[in-house]
N, C-alpha and C positions, 0 to 999 in steps of 0.2 A: 365533649364527652370523651372519657378514656376507659379502657379496660385493662385490667391487670391479669396476666396469664401465668398460672402455675403449671408445674409438670403434671401431665394428665394421662390417664389410661381410659379410653372410651370403650363403651360395649353397649349393644342393644339394637333396636330398630328405630328408623325414622323415615318420614315421607319427604321425598325431594319437593321442593317448591315448584309451582308451575312455571313454564317457560316464559321468560321476559320477552325473548325474541318473537315467539309465536303470539304472545298477547298483544304486543305492539302491532303486529301485522293484522291480527283478527280484528282489533278495534278499528284500525284505520280502514280496512277493506269493508268491514260492516257498516262504517259510516257513509260509504259511498253506495251501499245496497239499499234495500227497502227496510225490512226488519229483520233483525238476527238476534238469536240467543246465544251467548258465549258462555260455556260452562267452565268453571274452575280457572278463571283468569287469575294472573298474578296481579294483585293490586299493591304496586310499590310506588315510590315517588316518580320513577321514570314512566311507568304505564299510566299513572294518573295524569302525568303531563300530557300524554297522548289523548286521554279522555277529555281534558279541557280543551285541547286544540281542536278536536273533532267537533265538540259543542260550539266552539267559536265559528266553525264553518257551517253550522246549522243542524248538526246531528243531536238527537236527544239520547242520553245514556242514563238508563235507570239502574242503579246499583242494588242488587238484591243479594241475599246470602248465597255465596259461592256461584253467582252468575251475574252477567251484565245483559240487560235488554236494550239493544241499540236500534233506534229509529233513524235510518239513514236519509241521505239527501237525494237518493236515486240518481247518482251521478251528476248532480248539480249543486255543488258546494256554494254557499253564500259568501259574500265579502264580509269578513269579520268586522265587528263593531269596534274592536279595539286591538291594540298590539297583542300579538300572541307571545306569551312568555313560556318557553319550553323548560324552564328551570335548568337542570343539569343534563337533560336527555338529548344526546346527540342524535339518536334515532328519530325522535320526535321532530327536531329541527330539520333534518334532511327530508323526511317524509312530507312534512307540512310545506316545506319550501316548494317541493315539486307539485303538490296539490294547489298551492297558491297560483302556480303557473296556468292552471285551467279555469281559475275563477275570473269572472268578468269584472275586474277591479284591482285595487292596490291592497297588498297585504304586507304588514311589517312584522318581523319575527326577531325576537331576542331571547336572552337566557342569562344565567348566572355568570359570574366571573370566569369560570372554567369554560363554559360554552363560548364565551366571547373571545377565546383564544384558539378555538378549533377550526381547522381549514375547511372551506367550502367552495374554493375556487373551481374545482373541476365541475361541480354541478352548476354553478352560476355560469360558467363558460358555455356548457351545453345548452342551457336554457336560452342564453343570449344567442347562440348560434342557430337556434330553432325560431328566432324572430321575436322574442319578448324581451322586456327589459328587467334584468335582475342584477342587483349589485349589493356590495357591502357598504354601509354608510361611511365606514373609515377607509375604504379602498384597499383592505388588506385581506379580503376573502372571508372575514370572520363577521359573526353577528355583532351588531344588528344588521339584518338583511331586509331588503325592499324588493318585492316582486310585483310587477305590473302584469296581470294576467292576459290571456288571450291566445294561449298555446294552440297551434293547429297541427302539429306533427312535422315530420320531415326526417332528414337523415343527419346524424351527428356522431362524433366520436368522443370518447371519454377515457381518461387515465384510469386503469383499474388498480393501480398500485397503492392508493392511499386508503380508500375506504369503500367496501361493498355497499354501503348504505346509500351512496349516490345512485348506484345502478338500481338498487331495490326501489328507491324513491321514483325513478323514472318509469320502472315497470309498473308501479302502482298507479301513477298519474296518466301515463300516455294512452291507455286504452280509451280514454275520454276525448281525445283529439278527433278532429274531423278528417285528417289524413293519416294513412299509415305512417308509423314511426319505425326507423331502423337505428338502433344504438350499437355502434361498433366499439369494441374494447380495444384500447391501445396498451400494449405491454401485458404484464401478468395480471389476472384478476385475483386479488388477494381475498381471503375469507369467502371463498366460492360457496361453501355450504349455507351461508346466510342468504345468498341469492337464490339458492335451491329452495330454501324455506319459503321465501317470498313467492316464487313461482307455484310452489305446492298449494299455498293459500289461494292464490289468484285462480288457479284452475279449479279449486274446490268451489269458488264463486262463479265459475262458468266463463272465466276470462281466458282467451287464447294468447299464449306467448310462444313464439316459435324461436327455438334456440339452434343456431347454426355453429357447429363446432368445426373450426378450421384454424388456419394459421392466426387469424385475427377473429376471435369470437364475436359473434353478432346476435342481437336480440331483435326479432321482427315482431312489431306490436300492431295488429290490425286496429283500425279506427272504429269509432262509433259503437263501442262495446257497452254491454250492461252488466253491472255487478250483481250477483244474486247469491250471496252468502247468507244462508238462513239459520244455520245452527252449527256450532263448532265447539269441541271440547279441547282445551289447551293440554298439551302433554307436559310431563315433568321436565325440568330444566337440568340438562347435563352440565351446563356451566356452573350453576349453583352447587350441583351434587358433587362436583370435582373437589370441593373443600371437605366435604364429609368423607368421600372416598380416600382422599389423600391423608386426612387426619387419622383414619382407621388404619391405613397402611403403615404410618410411622409411630402410632401411639397405642393402638388398640388391641383388644382381643378380637371378637368378631362383630362386625357391624353390618347390618342389612339396610340398604337404602331402597325404599319402595317408590313406586310411581315413575319408574324409568322404562319406558317401552320404546321399541325402535321407532325412529323418526328420521327426518333429514338433518338433524342437528349434527354439525361437525364435531362438537365438543364430546361426543360419544368416544372420541379418540382417547380420552383420559383412561379408559379401560385398557386399551392396547399399551399405552405408556406405562401404567402401572404393572402390566404384565411383563413387559420388557425389563423393567427395573427389578423384577423378582418377587412382586407381591403375589399373595395367594388370593386370587380374585375370580369370581364366577358371575355369570349374567343369565338369569332365567328370563328370556325375552317374552314368553307367554304370560308369566306372572308379573313381570316388570319389576324384578327385584335384583339388585347387584349386591353381592356379599364379598366383603374384604376381610381377611384374617391378617392381622399385623404381627406375624410371628416370624418373618424372615428378614434378613438384612437386605436393604435395598441397594442396588448398584447403579452406577452412572449410566447414562444413555445419551443418545443424540435426538433432537426434536426439531422438526421443521415447522415453524409457526405460520407459515404462509396462509394456511386455510383456517387455523384455529388460534387466533391471537389471544382470545380471552383466557386461554389456559396457561399462558406464560407466567404469571405470578405464582400460580399453584405449582407448576413444574419447577420453578426456581426454588421453591421451599423444599420440594421433594429432593431436588438435587442437593441442597445444602445438608440434608439428612442422610444422603446416600454415600456409599463408599465409591471413590474414584471420581472421574471427571464427567460432567454433563455439559454438552454444547447445545444451547438453544439458538437456532439460526433462522435466516430468512425472516427477520423479525422487525425490520425498520418501521413498519406500519404500526407496530405496537407503541411507538413513540407519540402517535397522533390520537390517542384515547383521551379519557378524562384527564389523565396526566401522561407524562412520558414514563410509561410503565417499565421499560428496560432500565432507565436511569434510576427510578424510584427503588426498584428491587435491588439493584446493584448497591445503592447507597445505604439502604436499611439492613440488608443481610451483611454488609461489611461491618456495620456497627455490632452485629451479633457474632462476629468473629469468623465469617466465612470469607474464603478467597475467591474473588470474582474478577475477571477480566471483561470489561464492558467495551464493545466496539459498535459501530454505527448500526449494524444489523444483527448483532448477536450478543449473547452472554456465555462465557465459559466459566463453569462453576466447579470448584473442587470441594467435595463434600467433607463433612466432619468438623467438630469443634464448635458446634452451635452454642452460643452462651446468651444469657439474658441481657437485656439492654432496654433503654428507653428509646423507642422508635416512633417515627412519624408516619401516619397513615395517608398523608397527601390528600385528604378529602376525597379518596377514591375507594369505592366499595371493595374492589378486587384486591387492592393493596392491603386494606385493613383485614379482610378475611384471611388472606395468605399469611400475613404477619401473625395473626392470632394462632394459626396452626403451628407456625414456627416457635411461638412462645409456649405452646403446649409441649414441646420437646425440650426447649431450653430452660423454661421456668423463669421466674423473676423478671418478667418482661412487661412493660407498660406501653400501650399503643394509644395514640390520640386520634381525633377526628372520626371516631367509630360510629357516629351517627349516620355516616355515609352509607352503611350497610342498607339503609332503608330504600336506596335507589333500586336494588335488585333483590335483596333477601332480608326482609325486615325481621324474620323470625330466627335469624342465624344464631345468635347468642342463646336464645331459648332452646333451640334444637340441639346445639352442642352441649348445653347444660343438662338436657334430658339424657344424654349419652354419658354423662359423668365428667365432662370437661371442667376444669378449674378456670373459668373465665368470669371475672367479676367486673361489671359495668359501674363506673363511678363518676 
């Protein structure tokens, strides 16, 4: 599928979709509890992959209007009857690989062509160092993965520079071990806010995670714990809201995005970035409403992507529309997402007339001169949504692979259309 984007001026109110990150974690932790009601989950391609995987491990998931009722395994997931297909969801793959380690049997996990290129070696290495057998069938660290369960706990170290999902996966699974587990982080822990979200949900489920902050961060996970998540309401998603807020800042009059309350999400940083770039933006935390008035010229800024890699495509488009130079740095881990997002944004925005210098861990973007073009969405939801915003400024832009928005924000084009955006799916 393709979308054509014309020059747009947006205005009005819209609800941010519920958080994909929180939904993944709530479903997974609920599946290890007894019975849990999850209110306002995001039901997207990625989170439905997690639903199916949890069902494969023996949980029941009853989908009702605006809620999920999860009957969990009480900490005793079953051996799946078949291969688990995570589709395009890296979060599902990493979480379920770790859960496979505590299952008394063998689990096989795979996914689509993109998933079969994404690295998992740090997680596999940790599981093997803790005494179980976990390997890639092709020997390259990528799916298909095979895990022979029986994890008992112990002490291990993991590289924190590639994906925080490996650490979150271990934090979710290791409370079920028979011995205490200590996970030591080597190097910098990228995307730290996502680990904080995981710990927040685990603690709501009554699970104890001890965080030691020192030269080498460690997580101490007591053994033989019980999960007891009974009810949870998923907050709005700042990652998805970033597209709405950015579009308002560069094209709109005044746009109010609702359902954005304080949480552990790192992507709340989009508010600070827009403020630094000169946008007129305010956040009513009690009402959960962020308002942006797109009446000022934006200016370039610097952005450290270490904690919030999902914002990189959005900020790249903001930079393309701003005056001056923007440097997006500390971003090498952004190359290991659904696609190499640093390279993808550099290639596609260059087609649209933007001057970009791409280095291994950074993009340097000189704003101005955005023009319409035929661009590739790379089958990546975040690339597609960001390029759609760019097209709303440049006009006469066509983007392909737009069906990928179903991964995180199925209603993206409808919501933008309700605000007056000229985006036509064809």
